[in-house]
C-alpha positions as CSV (number, residue, x, y, z in Angstrom):
1,M,85.8,267.1,70.3
2,I,86.3,263.6,68.7
3,R,86.0,262.0,72.2
4,K,82.6,263.6,72.6
5,I,81.4,262.6,69.1
6,L,82.6,259.0,69.1
7,P,80.2,257.7,71.8
8,I,77.3,259.3,69.9
9,L,78.3,257.7,66.7
10,L,78.7,254.3,68.3
11,F,75.3,254.6,69.9
12,A,73.7,255.6,66.6
13,I,75.4,252.5,64.9
14,A,74.1,250.2,67.6
15,L,70.5,251.5,67.1
16,S,70.7,251.1,63.3
17,S,72.3,247.6,63.3
18,C,70.1,244.6,62.8
19,N,67.2,246.9,62.0
20,Y,66.2,245.3,58.7
21,K,62.6,246.2,58.0
22,N,61.8,248.6,60.7
23,K,64.0,251.6,59.9
24,G,62.7,254.8,61.2
25,Q,60.8,253.0,64.0
26,L,61.7,253.3,67.7
27,Q,63.6,250.2,68.8
28,N,63.0,248.5,72.2
29,V,66.1,249.6,74.0
30,T,64.7,248.9,77.5
31,H,64.1,245.1,77.0
32,S,66.9,244.3,79.4
33,L,64.9,245.7,82.2
34,F,62.5,242.8,81.9
35,K,65.1,240.1,81.4
36,D,64.2,236.9,83.3
37,P,66.8,236.3,86.0
38,T,68.9,233.2,85.4
39,P,67.2,230.3,87.3
40,K,69.6,228.5,89.7
41,G,70.8,225.2,88.3
42,M,69.5,225.8,84.8
43,V,71.2,226.4,81.5
44,L,70.0,228.7,78.7
45,V,69.3,226.9,75.4
46,K,69.2,229.6,72.8
47,R,66.6,229.6,70.0
48,G,67.6,227.9,66.8
49,A,66.7,225.4,64.1
50,F,67.9,221.8,63.9
51,R,67.3,218.5,62.1
52,M,65.1,216.4,64.3
53,G,64.5,212.7,63.8
54,T,66.0,209.2,63.5
55,P,68.8,208.1,61.1
56,N,67.5,205.9,58.3
57,D,70.0,203.1,59.1
58,T,69.0,202.6,62.7
59,V,67.5,199.3,63.8
60,W,66.9,200.4,67.5
61,G,63.9,202.0,69.0
62,A,61.0,203.7,67.3
63,V,61.7,205.5,64.1
64,N,60.9,209.2,63.9
65,D,60.9,210.9,60.5
66,S,63.6,213.5,59.9
67,M,62.5,217.2,59.6
68,T,63.8,220.6,60.4
69,V,62.2,222.4,63.3
70,S,62.7,225.7,65.0
71,I,62.8,226.1,68.8
72,E,62.4,229.2,71.0
73,N,64.7,230.1,73.9
74,F,64.3,228.1,77.0
75,W,66.0,227.2,80.3
76,M,66.7,223.6,81.1
77,D,67.8,221.9,84.3
78,E,71.5,221.1,84.0
79,T,70.9,217.8,85.7
80,E,68.0,215.4,86.2
81,V,65.8,216.3,89.2
82,T,67.5,214.6,92.2
83,N,66.1,212.8,95.3
84,F,67.1,215.9,97.3
85,M,65.0,218.2,95.1
86,Y,62.0,215.9,94.9
87,K,62.1,215.2,98.7
88,H,61.7,218.9,99.3
89,F,58.4,218.6,97.4
90,V,57.3,215.6,99.4
91,N,58.2,217.2,102.7
92,W,56.3,220.4,101.7
93,V,53.2,218.3,100.9
94,K,53.6,216.3,104.1
95,D,53.8,219.6,106.1
96,S,50.8,221.1,104.3
97,V,48.7,218.0,104.9
98,L,49.6,218.0,108.6
99,R,48.7,221.6,109.0
100,E,45.4,221.1,107.2
101,R,44.6,218.4,109.6
102,L,45.7,220.4,112.7
103,A,43.5,223.3,111.5
104,T,40.5,221.1,112.2
105,V,41.3,221.1,115.9
106,D,43.3,224.4,116.1
107,P,42.0,227.1,113.7
108,S,45.2,229.1,114.2
109,F,46.9,226.7,111.8
110,K,44.7,228.1,109.0
111,P,43.4,231.5,109.9
112,A,41.1,233.6,107.7
113,N,42.7,236.5,105.8
114,K,41.1,239.7,107.0
115,A,41.3,241.4,103.6
116,T,40.0,238.5,101.4
117,G,38.2,236.3,103.9
118,D,40.1,233.3,102.5
119,S,41.7,230.8,104.9
120,V,45.4,230.2,104.3
121,L,47.9,227.9,106.0
122,N,50.0,229.4,108.8
123,W,53.5,228.2,107.9
124,K,55.1,230.1,110.8
125,K,53.3,228.3,113.6
126,P,55.4,225.4,114.9
127,I,54.1,221.9,114.9
128,P,53.2,221.0,118.6
129,W,54.9,217.5,118.6
130,R,54.9,217.4,122.4
131,S,51.4,218.6,123.0
132,K,49.4,216.7,125.5
133,N,46.1,217.6,123.8
134,P,44.6,214.3,122.8
135,E,43.0,215.8,119.7
136,I,46.3,217.1,118.5
137,Q,48.1,213.9,119.3
138,G,45.4,212.0,117.4
139,V,46.2,214.2,114.3
140,L,49.9,213.7,114.7
141,S,49.7,209.9,115.1
142,G,47.4,209.7,112.1
143,M,50.3,210.7,109.9
144,Y,52.0,207.4,110.6
145,V,51.2,203.7,110.4
146,N,52.4,200.8,112.6
147,L,53.7,197.8,110.6
148,P,53.7,194.3,112.1
149,R,56.9,193.4,114.0
150,Q,58.4,196.8,113.5
151,T,59.5,199.0,116.4
152,K,59.3,202.4,114.6
153,K,56.4,204.1,112.9
154,F,56.3,204.7,109.2
155,L,55.0,207.7,107.3
156,N,51.6,207.0,105.8
157,T,52.5,207.9,102.2
158,N,48.9,207.4,101.0
159,I,47.9,210.7,102.4
160,L,50.6,212.7,100.7
161,N,48.3,214.2,98.0
162,Y,49.1,217.4,96.3
163,T,46.1,219.4,95.0
164,Y,46.5,222.1,92.4
165,D,44.1,223.9,90.1
166,W,44.8,224.9,86.5
167,I,43.0,226.3,83.5
168,D,43.7,224.8,80.1
169,F,44.2,228.1,78.2
170,E,45.6,226.3,75.2
171,K,42.4,224.3,74.7
172,A,40.2,227.4,75.5
173,N,42.0,229.5,72.9
174,S,41.8,226.9,70.2
175,R,38.2,225.9,71.0
176,K,36.6,228.1,68.4
177,Y,38.7,226.4,65.6
178,S,37.3,223.0,66.4
179,L,33.7,224.2,66.2
180,N,31.4,224.1,63.2
181,R,33.0,226.2,60.5
182,S,29.7,227.7,59.6
183,I,29.7,229.7,62.9
184,L,33.4,230.5,62.9
185,N,33.5,234.3,63.1
186,T,35.9,236.6,64.7
187,D,33.0,238.6,66.2
188,V,31.7,235.5,68.1
189,K,32.9,235.5,71.7
190,L,33.6,232.4,73.8
191,D,30.7,233.1,76.1
192,Q,28.3,233.0,73.1
193,L,29.2,229.4,72.3
194,A,27.0,227.9,74.9
195,D,26.0,225.0,72.6
196,S,29.5,223.5,72.9
197,Y,30.6,221.2,75.7
198,M,33.9,220.2,77.3
199,L,35.0,216.8,78.7
200,M,37.9,216.7,81.1
201,D,39.0,214.8,84.2
202,S,38.9,216.4,87.7
203,S,40.1,214.9,91.0
204,Y,39.2,215.1,94.7
205,V,39.9,213.2,97.9
206,N,36.9,211.3,99.3
207,S,36.0,210.7,103.0
208,K,38.3,207.6,103.1
209,G,41.3,209.6,101.9
210,R,41.4,208.1,98.5
211,V,42.0,210.1,95.3
212,V,38.9,209.9,93.1
213,T,39.0,211.0,89.4
214,V,35.7,212.0,87.8
215,Q,34.8,213.2,84.3
216,V,33.5,216.7,84.0
217,N,31.0,217.5,81.2
218,R,30.1,221.1,81.3
219,P,28.9,223.7,78.8
220,I,31.5,226.2,77.6
221,R,30.5,229.8,78.3
222,S,33.8,231.3,79.5
223,Y,37.4,230.6,80.2
224,K,36.6,229.6,83.8
225,D,34.8,226.5,82.4
226,Y,38.2,225.2,81.5
227,F,39.2,225.3,85.2
228,T,39.9,221.9,86.8
229,T,41.5,220.3,89.9
230,A,44.2,217.7,89.9
231,V,45.0,215.6,93.0
232,V,48.3,213.6,92.8
233,N,49.9,211.4,95.3
234,V,53.5,212.6,95.3
235,Y,55.4,209.8,97.0
236,P,57.7,207.8,94.6
237,D,56.9,204.1,94.1
238,T,60.0,202.6,95.8
239,S,58.8,199.1,95.0
240,C,59.8,199.8,91.3
241,W,63.2,198.4,92.2
242,K,61.7,195.0,92.8
243,V,59.0,195.2,90.1
244,D,61.2,196.3,87.2
245,F,63.9,193.7,87.8
246,V,63.0,190.0,87.9
247,A,64.7,187.5,90.2
248,E,67.1,190.1,91.7
249,K,67.8,191.1,95.3
250,N,67.1,194.8,95.2
251,D,65.5,195.2,98.6
252,M,68.3,197.7,99.6
253,Y,67.3,200.1,96.8
254,A,63.6,199.8,97.6
255,A,64.3,200.6,101.3
256,L,67.1,203.2,100.9
257,Y,67.2,204.8,97.4
258,F,64.8,207.6,98.2
259,S,64.9,207.8,102.0
260,S,68.7,207.6,102.6
261,A,70.9,210.7,102.5
262,G,73.5,208.7,100.8
263,Y,71.4,208.8,97.6
264,Q,70.3,212.5,97.8
265,N,72.3,213.5,94.8
266,Y,71.0,210.7,92.6
267,P,68.2,211.2,90.1
268,V,64.7,210.5,91.5
269,V,63.0,207.5,90.0
270,G,59.7,205.7,90.6
271,V,58.0,208.9,89.5
272,S,55.1,208.9,87.0
273,W,54.5,211.5,84.3
274,D,51.6,212.9,86.4
275,Q,53.9,213.2,89.4
276,A,56.5,215.0,87.4
277,N,53.9,217.5,86.2
278,A,52.7,218.0,89.8
279,F,56.3,218.7,90.9
280,S,56.7,221.2,88.0
281,Y,53.6,223.1,89.1
282,W,54.6,223.1,92.7
283,R,58.1,224.3,91.8
284,T,56.6,227.2,89.9
285,R,54.4,228.3,92.8
286,F,57.2,227.8,95.3
287,Y,59.6,229.9,93.3
288,Q,57.1,232.7,92.8
289,T,56.2,232.8,96.5
290,K,59.8,232.9,97.6
291,S,61.1,235.4,95.0
292,R,57.9,237.3,94.4
293,Y,58.7,237.2,90.7
294,E,56.1,236.1,88.2
295,C,58.3,233.7,86.2
296,A,57.3,231.5,83.3
297,P,56.1,228.1,84.7
298,Y,58.4,225.2,85.1
299,R,57.3,222.2,83.0
300,L,58.5,219.1,81.3
301,P,60.4,219.6,78.0
302,T,58.8,218.8,74.7
303,E,60.4,216.0,72.8
304,A,61.9,218.5,70.3
305,E,63.3,220.7,73.0
306,W,64.9,217.7,74.7
307,E,66.5,216.6,71.4
308,F,67.6,220.1,70.5
309,A,69.3,220.5,73.9
310,A,70.9,217.0,73.7
311,K,72.5,218.0,70.4
312,G,74.0,221.0,71.9
313,G,71.5,223.6,70.8
314,K,73.1,223.7,67.4
315,K,72.1,222.9,63.9
316,G,72.5,219.3,65.0
317,M,72.5,217.0,61.9
318,V,70.3,214.0,62.1
319,N,73.2,211.5,62.2
320,K,74.5,212.9,65.5
321,K,74.1,210.0,68.0
322,Y,75.4,211.3,71.3
323,P,75.6,214.6,73.2
324,W,79.4,214.4,73.0
325,K,81.5,214.7,69.8
326,G,82.0,211.6,67.7
327,D,80.6,208.1,68.0
328,D,83.0,206.6,70.5
329,I,81.5,205.6,73.9
330,V,84.8,205.9,75.8
331,D,87.5,208.6,75.8
332,K,91.2,208.1,75.1
333,K,91.7,206.9,78.7
334,G,89.0,204.3,78.4
335,C,86.5,206.3,80.6
336,Y,82.9,206.1,79.6
337,F,81.0,209.2,78.5
338,A,77.7,208.1,80.1
339,N,76.2,205.6,82.5
340,F,74.8,202.6,80.5
341,K,75.2,198.9,80.2
342,P,78.0,197.6,78.0
343,L,76.8,194.8,75.7
344,K,78.6,192.2,77.8
345,G,76.4,193.1,80.8
346,N,79.2,194.4,83.1
347,F,77.2,197.2,84.8
348,P,80.0,198.5,87.0
349,E,82.4,198.9,84.1
350,D,81.5,202.6,83.9
351,G,81.9,203.0,87.6
352,Y,78.3,202.5,88.7
353,L,76.0,199.5,89.2
354,I,72.7,201.3,89.0
355,T,72.2,205.1,88.6
356,A,75.0,207.5,89.2
357,P,75.0,210.8,91.1
358,V,74.0,213.5,88.7
359,G,76.9,215.2,86.9
360,S,79.2,212.2,87.3
361,F,80.0,212.2,83.5
362,P,81.1,215.1,81.2
363,P,78.4,217.6,80.1
364,N,77.6,218.4,76.5
365,D,78.6,221.7,74.8
366,L,75.8,223.6,76.6
367,G,76.8,222.3,80.1
368,L,73.9,219.9,80.4
369,Y,74.6,216.6,82.1
370,D,73.3,213.0,81.7
371,L,71.1,213.6,78.7
372,V,71.7,210.0,77.7
373,G,72.1,207.1,80.1
374,N,71.7,207.2,83.9
375,V,67.8,207.5,83.7
376,A,65.5,208.0,80.7
377,E,63.5,211.2,80.9
378,W,59.9,212.1,80.6
379,T,58.8,214.7,78.0
380,S,55.5,216.5,77.7
381,T,55.0,215.0,74.2
382,A,52.3,212.4,73.7
383,Y,53.5,209.4,71.8
384,F,52.0,208.6,68.4
385,P,53.6,206.2,65.9
386,T,53.4,208.9,63.3
387,G,55.9,211.0,65.2
388,N,57.1,214.1,63.5
389,K,54.4,213.9,60.8
390,I,51.7,215.4,63.1
391,M,54.0,218.1,64.6
392,S,54.5,221.7,63.6
393,T,57.9,222.9,62.5
394,I,57.8,225.7,65.1
395,N,58.2,224.5,68.7
396,A,57.2,221.1,67.6
397,S,55.2,218.9,69.9
398,S,52.1,216.7,70.0
399,E,50.2,217.4,73.2
400,F,47.3,215.1,74.2
401,N,45.9,214.5,77.7
402,A,43.8,211.4,77.5
403,L,40.7,211.2,79.8
404,G,40.2,208.3,82.2
405,S,37.5,206.9,79.9
406,F,39.8,207.0,76.8
407,P,41.6,203.8,75.7
408,Y,44.7,203.1,77.7
409,A,46.8,203.1,74.6
410,L,46.2,206.9,74.2
411,K,48.1,207.6,77.5
412,K,51.5,207.0,76.1
413,K,54.2,209.7,76.7
414,V,57.6,210.0,75.0
415,V,60.7,209.3,77.1
416,R,64.1,210.0,75.8
417,G,67.8,209.3,76.5
418,G,67.9,205.7,77.6
419,S,69.1,204.6,81.1
420,F,71.7,202.7,83.1
421,K,70.1,199.4,82.1
422,D,70.2,200.0,78.4
423,V,73.0,199.0,76.0
424,Y,74.8,201.8,74.2
425,N,72.6,201.6,71.1
426,F,69.7,202.9,73.1
427,V,71.5,205.8,74.7
428,N,71.0,207.8,71.5
429,V,69.8,211.4,71.2
430,N,67.6,210.6,68.2
431,L,65.7,207.6,69.4
432,R,62.3,207.8,71.0
433,E,60.5,205.4,73.4
434,W,57.3,205.6,75.3
435,K,55.8,204.8,78.7
436,Y,52.3,205.1,80.0
437,Q,51.8,208.3,81.9
438,N,50.9,206.5,85.2
439,E,53.9,204.1,85.1
440,K,56.6,204.4,87.8
441,M,59.9,202.8,86.9
442,A,63.3,202.5,88.4
443,Y,65.0,203.8,85.3
444,V,62.9,206.8,84.3
445,G,63.3,210.3,85.8
446,F,62.9,213.8,84.5
447,R,64.2,217.3,84.3
448,C,62.3,220.6,84.0
449,V,62.5,223.5,81.5
450,R,61.2,227.1,81.6
451,N,60.4,229.4,78.7
452,M,62.3,232.6,78.4
453,P,60.3,234.7,76.0
454,G,60.9,238.1,74.6
455,E,64.7,238.1,74.9
456,K,67.0,238.6,71.9
457,Y,70.0,236.1,71.8
């Protein structure tokens, strides 16, 4: 009899525990059925509060006032996005561009869907590399360029443009609060506010194959008016290895760092903030197509999320400098905790001259690698000198997407973590730096995050 009653009692206790203000109400005991599957290569950062900001005694980097912020659950890539991962994106774009062009001479590469009437790329049809059709050969040869005194053809990277559409729901939902307060009314619907207008950038590829950005100025009548198109050339700027370093012989990195298989497990560099966002959008669509699961979108982390994760997802006092414990930069055996430049300028002292393969150094308490050193990382947060002062204390961030007509100074984005070329003072979890969103540097990469809402942890 006791054996029969005991499970019932345990079940009743489980239902009543942690039920502070909702006693008598039915609890959601089926939430696990909707649990987001663990994304491959990502680590869960559980929700919590921490002290965000810069220590008062620092003399390095940009100062960020200290304040306590709360962060929701999110998944984060355990390493920076690698050349292998980003090359998958580039190859997908290359294949899609080629199929779009082949469809102009062979419609079977983009047949019409009988149900919807829309034309979609046929990914199953093989590329006819050996076709003797002159039109098809013309399309295939148009993907490459011949350089002077070179025996092989080179991929025409200028045509590797990724096009994606998006709706700025955040701006749409907050629009009514920026309107004249005299008409602010919960009964007023968005489509009734036809006297308000929206400015935003949209892109397209012209007849010469160049990406053109135009400014859209349209009246706001519904959510679809926040729809826009972005066209981003996805190929990394390999010349960054020569541009970012003066009077140095870095031709081997410019030629091989992204293209050679020997660097496939190294963090991708030469990627702008815009390219990182395009990769995140593509990664979301690719995952949803393959898994048929409507996941939360991949995106860049906010500055607060990055710092929270770097501090181990714990309360993280403001004086914590590194992802590891203590303030030492080497362990008891003299091995470095991260890839950076010692003050004396001996780059290979930590084992690597430039970047290191991801995961070469110990992870933090959450299992996240290379949060400081190796390459600095883009965040989604816009840089303003005021820092935390303009951020909320819940999921803190300052998002601002400057239009092409705006002053260039408004296109700054926060980068965090420092890189292989920085001295140890800069590889600090508290310090913030900025780069322009269209800059492509040999020492800046990125990693992605995904929200994981609705789960109790």
